[in-house]
Backbone as JSON, one array per atom type, in Angstrom:
{
  "sequence": "MTLKIAFNTWVYSSFPVWVPSYPLTDTIERIAAIGYDGIEIGAASPHAYPDYLSRQRRHEIKTCLEANALALASMLPAPGGGPGFNAASPLPEERANTLDQYCKVVDLCADLGGSTVIYVAGWQIFGTSRQQAWEWSRQALEKIADHAASRGVTIVIEPTSADSNLVDSCDDALQMKREVDRANVKLMFDTYHVIYRNEVSIDYIDRMGADLHHVHLADANRAGPSDAGKADYRGVIQALNRQNFRGYLTMEIGFDRRNVEPDRIAREAYCYIRALTVDADAKAHAEQLVTL",
  "N": [[-19.15, 9.0, 6.73], [-16.01, 9.18, 8.27], [-12.95, 9.19, 6.52], [-10.66, 6.47, 6.65], [-7.42, 6.26, 8.11], [-4.1, 5.16, 7.66], [-0.76, 3.96, 8.47], [2.32, 3.26, 6.93], [4.89, 0.86, 7.62], [7.56, 1.03, 6.8], [9.4, 3.15, 7.42], [9.94, 2.71, 10.04], [11.23, 0.36, 10.01], [13.67, -1.9, 8.55], [13.95, -1.54, 5.85], [13.95, 0.27, 2.85], [16.24, 1.35, 3.83], [18.54, 0.87, 6.47], [18.45, 1.9, 9.09], [16.56, 4.4, 10.94], [15.39, 1.73, 13.1], [12.88, -0.3, 14.5], [11.38, -2.68, 16.79], [8.48, -4.59, 15.78], [6.28, -4.62, 17.56], [6.74, -2.31, 19.11], [6.5, -0.44, 17.07], [3.81, -0.73, 16.31], [2.56, 0.17, 18.67], [3.44, 2.85, 18.75], [2.35, 3.96, 16.39], [-0.36, 3.56, 16.86], [-0.71, 5.18, 19.13], [-0.47, 7.72, 18.09], [-2.84, 8.03, 16.77], [-3.76, 6.76, 14.51], [-5.93, 4.79, 12.39], [-5.29, 2.41, 11.2], [-2.64, 0.11, 10.19], [-0.09, -0.41, 7.84], [1.76, -3.1, 7.07], [4.99, -3.84, 6.16], [6.41, -6.64, 4.58], [9.06, -7.49, 5.68], [12.18, -8.2, 7.31], [13.09, -6.57, 10.37], [10.42, -6.94, 11.02], [8.14, -8.41, 9.72], [8.8, -10.7, 8.13], [7.73, -13.46, 6.45], [8.84, -16.12, 6.73], [10.16, -15.98, 9.11], [8.37, -15.89, 11.14], [6.76, -17.61, 13.52], [3.85, -19.63, 14.34], [3.1, -18.94, 16.93], [4.33, -16.43, 17.2], [2.92, -14.98, 15.3], [0.42, -14.97, 16.44], [0.99, -13.42, 18.68], [1.55, -10.93, 17.5], [-0.91, -10.32, 16.3], [-2.47, -10.15, 18.58], [-1.28, -7.93, 19.78], [-1.96, -5.94, 17.91], [-4.75, -5.93, 18.26], [-4.93, -5.2, 20.96], [-4.11, -2.61, 20.83], [-6.06, -1.47, 19.36], [-5.75, -1.26, 16.57], [-6.15, -1.62, 13.21], [-5.17, -4.03, 10.73], [-4.38, -2.68, 7.92], [-3.27, -3.33, 5.44], [-0.84, -5.35, 3.65], [2.46, -5.73, 2.25], [4.95, -7.13, 0.09], [8.6, -6.97, 0.14], [10.05, -5.75, -2.44], [12.9, -6.29, -4.61], [16.36, -6.21, -3.54], [18.35, -9.0, -2.31], [16.87, -11.52, -2.92], [15.25, -10.58, -4.95], [12.42, -10.93, -5.88], [10.89, -10.41, -8.17], [8.28, -10.52, -10.24], [8.36, -10.47, -12.96], [10.78, -11.4, -13.79], [13.45, -12.66, -15.87], [14.54, -14.96, -14.93], [13.57, -18.15, -14.19], [13.67, -19.32, -11.68], [13.62, -17.15, -9.94], [11.1, -16.07, -10.52], [9.46, -18.15, -9.63], [10.11, -18.14, -6.91], [9.2, -15.62, -6.23], [6.42, -15.86, -6.6], [5.91, -17.77, -4.62], [6.65, -16.28, -2.35], [4.78, -14.17, -2.36], [2.43, -15.62, -1.91], [2.95, -16.52, 0.65], [2.97, -14.08, 2.01], [0.32, -13.35, 1.67], [-0.89, -15.37, 3.23], [0.17, -14.71, 5.74], [-0.9, -12.16, 6.1], [-3.65, -12.77, 6.26], [-3.58, -14.39, 8.55], [-2.98, -12.5, 10.47], [-5.24, -11.04, 10.59], [-5.8, -9.34, 8.5], [-6.87, -8.19, 5.19], [-5.98, -7.27, 2.74], [-3.54, -7.19, 0.24], [-0.76, -5.79, -1.37], [0.14, -5.67, -4.78], [3.06, -5.5, -6.53], [3.99, -5.27, -9.75], [6.44, -5.99, -10.79], [9.48, -5.7, -12.78], [10.82, -4.88, -15.96], [13.53, -6.52, -17.34], [16.57, -5.74, -18.96], [16.9, -6.96, -22.25], [14.76, -8.63, -22.15], [11.6, -8.72, -23.63], [8.98, -6.28, -23.38], [6.41, -7.31, -23.67], [6.78, -10.03, -23.0], [7.7, -9.82, -20.32], [5.46, -8.63, -19.17], [3.56, -10.69, -19.53], [4.61, -12.74, -17.91], [4.3, -11.53, -15.41], [1.53, -11.16, -15.34], [0.62, -13.82, -15.33], [1.64, -14.66, -12.88], [0.18, -13.02, -11.12], [-2.42, -13.96, -11.49], [-2.25, -16.51, -10.3], [-1.53, -15.81, -7.7], [-3.76, -14.31, -6.94], [-5.75, -16.28, -7.02], [-4.95, -17.94, -4.92], [-5.14, -16.06, -2.86], [-7.87, -15.58, -2.81], [-8.81, -17.86, -1.6], [-8.17, -17.35, 1.0], [-9.62, -15.17, 1.69], [-8.6, -12.7, 0.91], [-7.91, -9.61, -0.7], [-6.22, -8.57, -3.61], [-4.33, -5.81, -4.57], [-3.42, -3.87, -7.32], [-0.61, -1.93, -7.84], [0.45, 0.93, -9.55], [3.78, 1.71, -10.15], [5.6, 3.88, -10.99], [7.88, 5.44, -10.38], [9.72, 3.64, -9.53], [9.77, 1.37, -11.11], [9.12, -0.27, -14.32], [6.98, -1.46, -15.6], [4.08, -2.01, -14.78], [3.12, 0.96, -14.93], [1.45, 3.12, -14.96], [-1.87, 4.55, -14.61], [-3.4, 3.53, -16.74], [-1.96, 1.16, -17.3], [-2.38, -0.32, -14.93], [-5.17, -0.62, -14.98], [-5.38, -2.15, -17.32], [-3.96, -4.49, -16.61], [-5.61, -5.45, -14.57], [-7.98, -5.97, -16.02], [-7.11, -8.04, -17.71], [-6.36, -10.06, -15.95], [-8.71, -10.56, -14.56], [-10.09, -11.29, -12.08], [-12.26, -11.48, -9.31], [-11.33, -10.66, -6.84], [-9.23, -8.98, -7.35], [-8.16, -5.76, -7.26], [-7.59, -2.17, -7.45], [-5.04, 0.33, -6.78], [-3.34, 3.42, -5.96], [-0.47, 5.55, -5.66], [0.24, 8.72, -4.54], [2.82, 9.68, -4.74], [3.98, 8.32, -6.95], [2.28, 9.2, -8.94], [2.87, 11.92, -8.95], [5.51, 11.7, -9.86], [5.07, 11.08, -12.52], [4.09, 13.43, -13.4], [1.33, 13.78, -13.35], [-2.21, 13.88, -12.46], [-3.58, 13.28, -9.36], [-6.29, 13.12, -8.72], [-7.44, 12.37, -11.12], [-6.76, 9.68, -11.27], [-8.36, 8.64, -9.26], [-10.94, 9.11, -10.25], [-10.86, 7.6, -12.62], [-10.23, 4.98, -11.81], [-12.35, 4.47, -10.15], [-14.94, 2.49, -8.8], [-13.31, 0.33, -8.49], [-11.13, 1.15, -7.11], [-9.3, 0.48, -4.3], [-7.45, 0.99, -2.35], [-5.14, 3.44, -1.09], [-2.06, 5.17, -1.33], [-0.42, 7.82, 0.3], [1.96, 10.23, -0.35], [4.41, 12.72, -0.82], [6.57, 14.42, -3.21], [9.93, 13.21, -3.06], [9.3, 11.5, -1.02], [8.18, 12.9, 1.06], [5.93, 13.94, 3.69], [2.35, 14.43, 3.28], [1.13, 17.74, 2.65], [0.02, 21.19, 2.61], [1.96, 22.51, 1.22], [2.9, 20.69, -0.53], [3.25, 18.89, -3.72], [1.07, 17.44, -4.62], [-2.54, 17.64, -4.79], [-3.97, 17.42, -2.04], [-6.3, 18.1, -0.66], [-8.12, 18.1, -2.73], [-7.93, 15.38, -3.38], [-9.1, 14.15, -1.11], [-11.72, 15.12, -1.32], [-12.46, 14.02, -3.81], [-12.32, 11.28, -3.25], [-14.36, 11.05, -1.37], [-16.52, 11.65, -3.01], [-16.54, 9.37, -4.55], [-17.35, 7.58, -2.72], [-15.43, 6.16, -1.27], [-14.08, 3.56, 0.69], [-11.78, 2.47, 1.61], [-8.38, 2.51, 2.89], [-6.47, 5.44, 3.57], [-3.18, 5.58, 3.25], [-0.17, 6.48, 4.7], [2.91, 6.48, 3.15], [5.8, 7.18, 3.75], [8.98, 8.95, 4.12], [10.86, 6.85, 4.26], [13.1, 6.52, 2.71], [15.57, 7.4, 3.51], [18.03, 8.06, 6.08], [17.98, 10.23, 7.86], [15.57, 10.89, 9.51], [12.78, 11.49, 11.69], [10.78, 9.2, 12.76], [8.35, 9.13, 14.36], [7.66, 11.81, 14.37], [7.2, 12.51, 11.63], [5.13, 10.78, 11.12], [3.17, 11.69, 12.9], [2.78, 14.4, 12.06], [1.84, 14.01, 9.46], [-0.49, 12.58, 9.97], [-2.03, 14.47, 11.47], [-2.4, 16.48, 9.57], [-3.82, 15.21, 7.41], [-6.02, 14.13, 8.78], [-7.31, 16.44, 9.63], [-8.16, 17.41, 7.15], [-9.98, 15.41, 6.4], [-11.91, 15.67, 8.39], [-12.81, 18.26, 7.88], [-13.91, 17.82, 5.36], [-15.97, 16.07, 6.02], [-17.56, 17.72, 7.61], [-18.34, 19.63, 5.74], [-19.79, 18.04, 3.95], [-21.87, 17.24, 5.61], [-23.1, 19.7, 6.14], [-24.0, 20.29, 3.57], [-25.89, 18.29, 3.25], [-27.79, 19.06, 5.13], [-28.73, 21.39, 3.97], [-30.15, 20.41, 1.8], [-32.27, 19.16, 2.97]],
  "CA": [[-18.12, 8.25, 7.47], [-14.67, 9.75, 8.13], [-12.0, 8.31, 5.85], [-9.73, 5.78, 7.54], [-6.03, 6.63, 7.85], [-3.14, 4.15, 8.11], [0.65, 4.32, 8.3], [3.2, 2.18, 6.48], [5.95, 0.63, 8.61], [8.92, 1.04, 6.26], [10.3, 4.1, 8.07], [10.26, 2.15, 11.36], [11.79, -0.96, 9.78], [15.02, -1.93, 7.99], [13.81, -1.61, 4.4], [15.21, -0.2, 2.26], [17.35, 1.91, 4.62], [18.63, -0.02, 7.61], [18.1, 2.57, 10.35], [16.21, 3.84, 12.25], [14.63, 0.49, 13.04], [12.25, -0.62, 15.78], [10.58, -3.91, 16.76], [7.13, -4.38, 15.26], [5.36, -4.27, 18.65], [6.97, -0.89, 19.4], [5.96, 0.32, 15.95], [2.35, -0.76, 16.45], [2.18, 1.04, 19.79], [3.71, 4.24, 18.38], [1.37, 4.37, 15.38], [-1.67, 3.63, 17.51], [-0.74, 6.31, 20.06], [-0.66, 8.95, 17.31], [-4.26, 8.12, 16.46], [-4.1, 6.1, 13.26], [-6.94, 3.73, 12.4], [-4.72, 1.17, 10.71], [-1.21, 0.01, 9.94], [0.32, -1.2, 6.68], [2.99, -3.76, 7.5], [5.85, -4.36, 5.12], [6.86, -8.0, 4.87], [10.52, -7.52, 5.7], [12.79, -8.3, 8.64], [12.76, -7.45, 11.5], [9.01, -6.86, 11.38], [7.14, -9.39, 9.31], [9.22, -11.6, 7.06], [6.91, -14.64, 6.78], [9.59, -17.3, 7.15], [10.7, -15.78, 10.45], [7.27, -15.75, 12.1], [6.09, -18.85, 13.91], [2.43, -19.47, 14.66], [3.01, -18.22, 18.2], [4.69, -15.03, 16.97], [1.79, -14.38, 14.58], [-0.62, -14.74, 17.44], [1.41, -12.28, 19.51], [1.39, -9.69, 16.72], [-2.34, -10.06, 16.17], [-2.92, -9.72, 19.91], [-0.78, -6.57, 19.96], [-2.81, -5.08, 17.1], [-6.06, -5.84, 18.89], [-4.8, -4.47, 22.22], [-3.93, -1.2, 20.49], [-7.19, -1.08, 18.51], [-5.17, -0.87, 15.3], [-6.47, -2.59, 12.17], [-4.17, -4.3, 9.7], [-4.95, -2.1, 6.7], [-2.73, -4.0, 4.26], [0.54, -5.82, 3.71], [3.14, -5.73, 0.96], [6.3, -7.7, 0.12], [9.71, -6.05, -0.02], [10.68, -6.09, -3.72], [14.3, -5.93, -4.75], [17.26, -6.88, -2.62], [18.97, -10.25, -2.75], [15.99, -12.48, -3.6], [14.62, -9.96, -6.11], [10.95, -10.92, -5.81], [10.43, -9.77, -9.4], [7.38, -11.43, -10.94], [8.64, -10.39, -14.39], [12.19, -11.74, -13.99], [13.75, -13.7, -16.86], [14.99, -16.17, -14.22], [12.4, -18.93, -13.72], [13.79, -19.55, -10.23], [13.17, -15.94, -9.24], [9.65, -15.97, -10.68], [8.85, -19.14, -8.74], [10.31, -17.67, -5.54], [8.32, -14.47, -6.05], [5.07, -16.39, -6.42], [5.88, -18.39, -3.29], [6.7, -15.23, -1.34], [3.48, -13.48, -2.32], [1.45, -16.49, -1.25], [3.28, -16.5, 2.08], [2.52, -12.79, 2.54], [-1.14, -13.46, 1.74], [-1.22, -16.18, 4.4], [0.51, -13.94, 6.93], [-1.9, -11.1, 6.21], [-4.89, -13.38, 6.76], [-3.34, -14.84, 9.93], [-2.94, -11.32, 11.35], [-6.54, -10.39, 10.57], [-5.91, -8.4, 7.39], [-7.56, -8.69, 3.99], [-5.49, -6.59, 1.54], [-2.11, -7.31, -0.07], [-0.39, -4.98, -2.53], [0.91, -6.35, -5.82], [3.98, -4.76, -7.37], [4.01, -6.19, -10.89], [7.79, -6.34, -11.18], [10.16, -4.77, -13.68], [11.38, -5.46, -17.17], [14.99, -6.61, -17.36], [17.16, -5.54, -20.29], [17.0, -8.19, -23.01], [13.44, -9.24, -22.13], [10.61, -7.84, -24.23], [7.92, -5.84, -22.48], [5.3, -8.25, -23.78], [7.09, -11.23, -22.22], [7.71, -9.46, -18.9], [4.05, -8.43, -18.79], [2.9, -11.99, -19.48], [5.05, -13.43, -16.69], [3.68, -10.87, -14.26], [0.1, -11.46, -15.36], [0.44, -15.21, -14.91], [1.89, -14.72, -11.43], [-0.93, -12.39, -10.42], [-3.56, -14.87, -11.52], [-2.05, -17.56, -9.29], [-1.56, -15.17, -6.38], [-5.15, -13.95, -6.66], [-6.51, -17.5, -6.72], [-4.61, -18.33, -3.55], [-5.67, -15.05, -1.96], [-9.32, -15.77, -2.71], [-9.06, -18.94, -0.64], [-7.92, -16.81, 2.33], [-10.42, -13.98, 1.87], [-7.71, -11.54, 0.74], [-7.97, -8.86, -1.94], [-4.93, -8.13, -4.14], [-4.46, -4.52, -5.23], [-2.33, -3.59, -8.25], [-0.1, -0.57, -7.67], [1.37, 1.48, -10.54], [4.97, 2.16, -9.42], [6.4, 4.48, -12.06], [9.16, 5.97, -9.92], [10.61, 2.55, -9.14], [9.73, 0.23, -12.02], [8.87, 0.09, -15.71], [6.04, -2.41, -16.18], [2.8, -1.36, -14.47], [3.73, 2.27, -14.76], [0.45, 4.18, -15.02], [-3.26, 4.16, -14.4], [-3.79, 2.67, -17.86], [-1.34, -0.16, -17.12], [-3.07, -1.01, -13.84], [-6.49, -0.99, -15.49], [-5.22, -3.23, -18.28], [-3.6, -5.71, -15.89], [-6.81, -5.93, -13.88], [-8.89, -6.56, -17.01], [-6.57, -9.29, -18.23], [-6.37, -11.08, -14.9], [-10.14, -10.86, -14.46], [-10.44, -11.98, -10.84], [-13.12, -10.6, -8.5], [-10.58, -10.15, -5.68], [-8.14, -8.12, -7.81], [-8.6, -4.37, -7.32], [-6.56, -1.21, -7.83], [-4.61, 1.37, -5.86], [-2.32, 4.29, -6.51], [0.35, 6.28, -4.71], [0.43, 10.08, -5.04], [4.25, 9.84, -5.05], [4.22, 7.87, -8.31], [1.53, 10.09, -9.82], [3.7, 13.12, -9.06], [6.66, 11.36, -10.71], [4.62, 11.11, -13.92], [3.51, 14.75, -13.67], [-0.09, 13.58, -13.59], [-3.12, 14.41, -11.45], [-4.07, 12.18, -8.54], [-7.75, 13.04, -8.8], [-7.79, 11.62, -12.33], [-6.67, 8.25, -10.94], [-9.54, 8.3, -8.46], [-12.11, 9.07, -11.13], [-10.74, 6.53, -13.61], [-10.28, 3.68, -11.13], [-13.74, 4.36, -9.72], [-15.32, 1.52, -7.77], [-12.23, -0.65, -8.33], [-10.08, 1.71, -6.23], [-9.46, -0.23, -3.03], [-6.41, 1.37, -1.4], [-4.42, 4.64, -1.54], [-0.87, 5.64, -0.63], [-0.17, 9.26, 0.25], [3.34, 10.67, -0.17], [4.74, 13.77, -1.77], [7.89, 14.27, -3.82], [10.99, 12.86, -2.11], [8.68, 10.74, 0.07], [7.77, 13.79, 2.15], [4.55, 13.78, 4.1], [1.41, 15.34, 2.63], [0.97, 19.07, 3.25], [-0.42, 22.2, 1.65], [3.11, 22.93, 0.42], [3.29, 19.6, -1.41], [2.91, 18.96, -5.13], [-0.25, 16.85, -4.86], [-3.69, 18.37, -4.26], [-4.54, 16.48, -1.07], [-7.69, 18.49, -0.41], [-8.88, 17.57, -3.86], [-7.96, 13.93, -3.26], [-10.1, 13.8, -0.1], [-13.04, 15.41, -1.89], [-12.74, 13.04, -4.86], [-12.57, 9.98, -2.6], [-15.71, 11.11, -0.79], [-17.49, 11.56, -4.11], [-16.57, 7.97, -4.99], [-17.77, 6.75, -1.57], [-14.28, 5.3, -0.99], [-14.1, 3.01, 2.05], [-10.49, 1.87, 1.93], [-7.49, 3.27, 3.77], [-5.46, 6.39, 3.11], [-2.0, 5.1, 3.96], [1.07, 7.25, 4.54], [4.11, 5.7, 2.86], [6.66, 8.36, 3.7], [10.18, 9.11, 4.93], [11.65, 5.64, 4.46], [14.19, 6.42, 1.75], [16.75, 8.08, 4.03], [18.24, 7.82, 7.5], [17.78, 11.42, 8.69], [14.15, 11.11, 9.76], [12.18, 11.2, 12.99], [9.57, 8.5, 12.34], [7.15, 9.57, 15.07], [7.31, 13.18, 13.97], [6.58, 12.57, 10.31], [3.85, 10.08, 11.22], [2.23, 12.58, 13.6], [2.47, 15.56, 11.23], [1.01, 13.56, 8.35], [-1.82, 12.25, 10.51], [-2.76, 15.69, 11.84], [-2.78, 17.2, 8.35], [-4.87, 14.5, 6.66], [-7.23, 14.02, 9.61], [-8.01, 17.73, 9.56], [-8.84, 17.49, 5.86], [-11.14, 14.51, 6.38], [-12.93, 16.26, 9.26], [-13.38, 19.39, 7.13], [-14.74, 17.28, 4.29], [-17.19, 15.54, 6.64], [-18.39, 18.84, 8.04], [-18.9, 20.23, 4.54], [-20.81, 17.13, 3.44], [-23.02, 17.3, 6.53], [-23.78, 20.97, 5.89], [-24.71, 20.2, 2.3], [-27.07, 17.45, 3.47], [-28.79, 19.86, 5.86], [-29.31, 22.35, 3.03], [-31.06, 19.72, 0.92], [-33.43, 18.64, 3.72]],
  "C": [[-16.76, 8.88, 7.21], [-13.74, 8.74, 7.47], [-11.01, 7.72, 6.86], [-8.29, 6.08, 7.12], [-5.09, 5.57, 8.45], [-1.72, 4.66, 7.87], [1.46, 3.1, 7.93], [4.43, 2.08, 7.38], [7.37, 0.79, 8.1], [9.86, 1.95, 7.05], [10.7, 3.65, 9.48], [11.04, 0.83, 11.24], [13.22, -0.86, 9.25], [14.97, -2.11, 6.48], [13.3, -0.29, 3.87], [16.45, 0.36, 2.96], [17.37, 1.19, 5.97], [18.22, 0.61, 8.94], [17.41, 3.9, 10.02], [15.35, 2.59, 12.11], [14.14, 0.11, 14.43], [11.53, -1.97, 15.68], [9.15, -3.61, 16.34], [6.16, -4.0, 16.38], [5.51, -2.81, 19.05], [6.33, -0.02, 18.31], [4.44, 0.39, 16.02], [1.89, 0.21, 17.53], [2.37, 2.51, 19.44], [2.65, 4.76, 17.4], [-0.02, 4.49, 15.98], [-1.78, 4.86, 18.41], [-0.95, 7.63, 19.33], [-2.12, 9.13, 16.94], [-4.69, 7.42, 15.19], [-5.14, 5.0, 13.45], [-6.33, 2.39, 12.03], [-3.23, 1.26, 10.49], [-1.01, -0.84, 8.69], [1.68, -1.79, 6.99], [3.75, -4.28, 6.29], [6.43, -5.7, 5.52], [8.37, -8.1, 4.75], [10.99, -7.67, 7.15], [13.19, -6.9, 9.1], [11.28, -7.52, 11.83], [8.2, -8.1, 11.02], [7.58, -10.19, 8.09], [8.58, -12.95, 7.35], [7.68, -15.83, 7.32], [10.11, -17.19, 8.58], [9.62, -15.76, 11.53], [6.57, -17.08, 12.34], [4.61, -18.58, 14.15], [2.25, -18.68, 15.94], [3.31, -16.73, 18.0], [3.56, -14.31, 16.22], [0.65, -14.07, 15.53], [-0.28, -13.54, 18.32], [1.23, -10.96, 18.78], [-0.08, -9.34, 16.6], [-2.92, -9.57, 17.49], [-2.5, -8.29, 20.19], [-1.62, -5.58, 19.14], [-4.16, -4.86, 17.77], [-6.0, -5.02, 20.17], [-4.66, -2.98, 21.99], [-5.02, -0.66, 19.57], [-6.72, -0.57, 17.15], [-5.45, -1.96, 14.27], [-5.28, -2.82, 11.26], [-4.76, -3.87, 8.37], [-4.52, -2.88, 5.47], [-1.33, -4.51, 4.56], [1.13, -5.76, 2.31], [4.52, -6.38, 1.12], [7.34, -6.6, -0.01], [10.43, -6.39, -1.32], [12.12, -5.62, -3.79], [15.16, -6.7, -3.77], [17.79, -8.18, -3.19], [18.05, -11.19, -3.5], [15.31, -11.92, -4.84], [13.12, -9.81, -5.95], [10.37, -10.13, -6.98], [9.59, -10.77, -10.18], [7.64, -11.48, -12.44], [10.09, -10.76, -14.7], [12.37, -12.77, -15.1], [14.24, -15.0, -16.22], [13.78, -16.95, -13.71], [12.45, -19.19, -12.22], [13.3, -18.34, -9.44], [11.66, -15.78, -9.36], [8.95, -16.94, -9.74], [8.96, -18.7, -7.28], [9.41, -16.48, -5.24], [6.89, -14.9, -5.81], [4.92, -17.0, -5.03], [5.85, -17.34, -2.19], [5.37, -14.49, -1.23], [2.43, -14.33, -1.63], [1.69, -16.55, 0.25], [2.81, -15.2, 2.72], [1.0, -12.78, 2.65], [-1.56, -14.24, 2.98], [-0.95, -15.41, 5.69], [-0.52, -12.84, 7.16], [-3.2, -11.66, 6.78], [-4.73, -13.83, 8.21], [-3.38, -13.69, 10.92], [-4.26, -10.55, 11.36], [-6.73, -9.38, 9.46], [-6.57, -9.02, 6.19], [-7.1, -8.01, 2.71], [-3.98, -6.76, 1.42], [-1.83, -6.56, -1.36], [0.45, -5.8, -3.5], [1.74, -5.35, -6.6], [4.34, -5.68, -8.53], [5.4, -6.6, -11.34], [8.35, -5.35, -12.18], [10.81, -5.52, -14.81], [12.9, -5.39, -17.14], [15.48, -6.45, -18.8], [17.34, -6.89, -20.98], [15.7, -8.98, -23.03], [12.45, -8.26, -22.76], [9.57, -7.44, -23.19], [6.75, -6.82, -22.5], [5.55, -9.51, -22.94], [7.09, -10.94, -20.72], [6.28, -9.28, -18.38], [3.34, -9.77, -18.6], [3.32, -12.77, -18.23], [4.38, -12.84, -15.45], [2.19, -11.19, -14.19], [-0.18, -12.88, -14.87], [0.64, -15.35, -13.4], [0.71, -14.14, -10.66], [-2.16, -13.27, -10.41], [-3.44, -15.94, -10.42], [-2.11, -16.99, -7.88], [-3.0, -14.85, -5.99], [-5.99, -15.17, -6.32], [-6.22, -17.99, -5.31], [-5.21, -17.35, -2.55], [-7.17, -15.2, -1.76], [-9.66, -16.84, -1.69], [-8.86, -18.49, 0.8], [-8.73, -15.54, 2.6], [-9.64, -12.69, 1.73], [-7.89, -10.93, -0.64], [-6.56, -8.42, -2.34], [-5.15, -6.81, -4.88], [-3.21, -4.24, -6.06], [-1.9, -2.14, -8.08], [0.78, -0.16, -8.86], [2.56, 2.12, -9.81], [5.97, 2.79, -10.38], [7.77, 4.96, -11.61], [10.18, 4.87, -9.66], [10.7, 1.43, -10.17], [9.35, 0.68, -13.42], [7.86, -0.83, -16.38], [4.6, -1.92, -15.99], [3.16, 0.04, -13.98], [2.7, 3.38, -14.57], [-0.92, 3.65, -14.66], [-3.73, 3.21, -15.5], [-3.22, 1.26, -17.72], [-2.07, -0.96, -16.05], [-4.46, -1.48, -14.28], [-6.4, -2.16, -16.46], [-4.88, -4.54, -17.59], [-4.81, -6.29, -15.18], [-7.77, -6.6, -14.86], [-8.4, -7.92, -17.47], [-6.6, -10.41, -17.19], [-7.79, -11.51, -14.59], [-10.47, -11.76, -13.26], [-11.22, -11.0, -9.96], [-12.36, -9.98, -7.35], [-9.32, -9.4, -6.09], [-8.69, -6.72, -8.02], [-7.4, -3.47, -7.63], [-6.2, -0.27, -6.68], [-3.68, 2.32, -6.6], [-1.63, 5.01, -5.36], [0.58, 7.68, -5.28], [1.89, 10.34, -5.41], [4.54, 9.45, -6.51], [3.45, 8.72, -9.32], [2.3, 11.39, -10.03], [4.89, 12.87, -9.98], [6.31, 11.46, -12.19], [4.06, 12.47, -14.32], [2.04, 14.64, -14.07], [-0.91, 14.1, -12.4], [-3.75, 13.27, -10.68], [-5.58, 12.02, -8.64], [-8.2, 12.26, -10.03], [-7.72, 10.12, -12.08], [-7.9, 7.8, -10.16], [-10.76, 8.16, -9.36], [-12.04, 7.9, -12.1], [-10.8, 5.13, -12.97], [-11.67, 3.42, -10.54], [-13.96, 3.34, -8.61], [-14.25, 0.46, -7.55], [-11.08, -0.13, -7.48], [-10.3, 1.2, -4.81], [-8.53, 0.3, -1.94], [-5.65, 2.56, -1.97], [-3.19, 4.86, -0.68], [-0.75, 7.16, -0.79], [1.31, 9.52, 0.55], [3.62, 11.74, -1.2], [6.09, 13.48, -2.4], [8.94, 14.05, -2.74], [10.46, 12.13, -0.88], [8.4, 11.62, 1.29], [6.31, 13.53, 2.5], [3.64, 14.75, 3.37], [1.28, 16.65, 3.39], [0.45, 20.01, 2.19], [0.71, 22.67, 0.76], [3.53, 21.86, -0.58], [2.82, 19.79, -2.84], [1.53, 18.39, -5.43], [-1.35, 17.7, -4.21], [-4.43, 17.44, -3.28], [-5.98, 16.84, -0.7], [-8.59, 17.96, -1.52], [-9.0, 16.06, -3.82], [-9.04, 13.49, -2.27], [-11.5, 14.01, -0.67], [-13.42, 14.37, -2.95], [-13.04, 11.66, -4.28], [-13.96, 9.95, -1.97], [-16.77, 11.03, -1.88], [-17.63, 10.12, -4.6], [-17.03, 7.03, -3.89], [-16.69, 5.73, -1.21], [-14.3, 4.85, 0.46], [-12.81, 2.27, 2.4], [-9.69, 2.75, 2.86], [-6.66, 4.27, 2.97], [-4.2, 6.09, 3.91], [-0.78, 5.96, 3.65], [2.23, 6.29, 4.29], [5.24, 6.72, 2.65], [7.95, 8.18, 4.5], [11.14, 7.95, 4.98], [12.87, 5.53, 3.57], [15.48, 7.09, 2.22], [16.86, 7.82, 5.54], [17.82, 9.01, 8.36], [16.3, 11.77, 8.83], [13.83, 10.86, 11.23], [10.85, 10.52, 12.7], [8.3, 8.98, 13.03], [6.7, 10.95, 14.61], [6.61, 13.2, 12.62], [5.24, 11.84, 10.3], [2.8, 10.98, 11.85], [1.82, 13.76, 12.73], [1.56, 15.17, 10.06], [-0.4, 13.24, 8.82], [-2.64, 13.51, 10.79], [-3.24, 16.43, 10.6], [-3.94, 16.51, 7.64], [-6.14, 14.36, 7.49], [-8.01, 15.32, 9.58], [-8.76, 17.87, 8.24], [-10.07, 16.6, 5.82], [-12.26, 15.06, 7.26], [-13.6, 17.43, 8.56], [-14.32, 18.89, 6.05], [-16.05, 16.73, 4.85], [-18.13, 16.66, 7.05], [-19.06, 19.5, 6.84], [-20.02, 19.36, 3.98], [-22.07, 17.17, 4.31], [-23.81, 18.58, 6.31], [-24.57, 20.93, 4.6], [-25.96, 19.33, 2.43], [-28.18, 18.23, 4.16], [-29.49, 20.85, 4.92], [-30.36, 21.68, 2.15], [-32.29, 19.18, 1.63], [-34.59, 19.63, 3.7]]
}
């Protein structure tokens, strides 16, 4: 089975850079026209901030996805900004608001036909011990996962070393998963963060194993994947096939600056990764024929 490819909406949205920005329906149509199998929708305005989406608007978005044959690969909140949404915050009000927001994103994801939500564990604030920050985040994830289970949604823990300081590595993600101990809590990684740590993406695939549920692809500086990049994308595809990975390879690229052409970077990334998946499928098929 050819690996499924998705595209994250940040570069088409207003997070964290305000422009360029397009309505969500336009974004869905653009991503589908390029050939992607799925879309990862960031829960931020103007696209999909839960409080701004009525039941009718949710129905319209789901209908648009279906009309364009585009699956909702995953959703994720927009951490930072005014509300913070830091599960490890020393402010009890912020922790409560973060839990509420995650549950709203879970509900929105389920309403739109999706089943995967990304968990960013938060960040340690100066003056708070790492142990305490970790415990607050762990408690939040347990509650989020329990709510997600009631909606048929899987929560995936993402190590975000380039942006945070709590769940920073493969080891941290594995530990958080063990401690939370929920069947619907799985793992993911982003090649961008692995590059930041000067580590090897293939090692994350092998260590996460069957618990690897979702993958972000991005090179240094949030560039699209390519042979000139720092990550070994060919090796990543091969390793995922060895693990019988059935999640999405999601491009999370180009959103950290204004001087981008969203369609161009989405198209170039798709063409590059799709070619690698097709090559891998052809190689696997040839190897099967040899063994017959």
